[in-house]
N, C-alpha and C positions, 0 to 999 in steps of 0.2 A: 490498655492505648487507645487511644481515640481519633477519631476520622472526621479528616475536613475534605469540602470539597468546592476547589475551584473554577472559575470559571477566565479563563486569562488571555489578553488579546495577544495576537504573535509576534505584535512588537515588544513584548514585555516577557513572552516568556523565556527567552534567554537569561534575563536577568533574575528572575524567581526560581528556574531552575541552580543556575550558582548559587543560590543564598541556601539552597536547600541541600545541595551538592557536600556544601561546606559542614554539614551536622553530621554527630556521629552516625556511621550506617545500621548500629544495633540499635539505636534509637529512631530509625523512619525507614519509615518502607515506601517507595514510590509507584505508583499505579495510573500511567495514565491513558487518555482516552481521548479520539478526537470526535467531533461532530459525524465523520463520516462513516465511522466505524460504524456507531450510532444506528446510521441512516441504514446500513449494511444490513447490520442484524433484522431490522423491522422486513424485509423484503423476505418474502414467501419461496422457503431453497426446495419445494417441493411443486414449486410450479414449473411447467414447461415451458420454454421459450422458443419461438417459433423464428425460424432461422430461416428461413425461405424467404422473410424482407430483406435479409443481409445478401450486400451482391460484394465479391472481393474478387478483386480485376489482379490483386497483386503480383499471380506467378505466371498470367497468361502466356507472357513470351515466350517462359522456358519451354521447349519443347525436348528437349531430355534432359531429366532432372537429376538423374545422376550424372552425367559428364557437367553438368553448372555446379554443382556440388562440389566434382572434385577442383574444377577449375575455381572455386571461392578458397577451398581448403589450398593451394599452390599457389594464392596471392599470400598464405600467412607464413 
């Protein structure tokens, strides 16, 4: 089996995938990788993140979290 690596513009991706999917499945294996996944792999996963720089204000207005959760469920 041979390996081919392609760099495809987003606008052409659907066209290329439709051609590849038209080939017999037993003759072809498709492995997709995007630029984001490559960048994520280069991050040091053992490095500690300093969370003190972040401020989350999303739920500060909720005085009783249990009552708020029940209210959300009642709306469903």
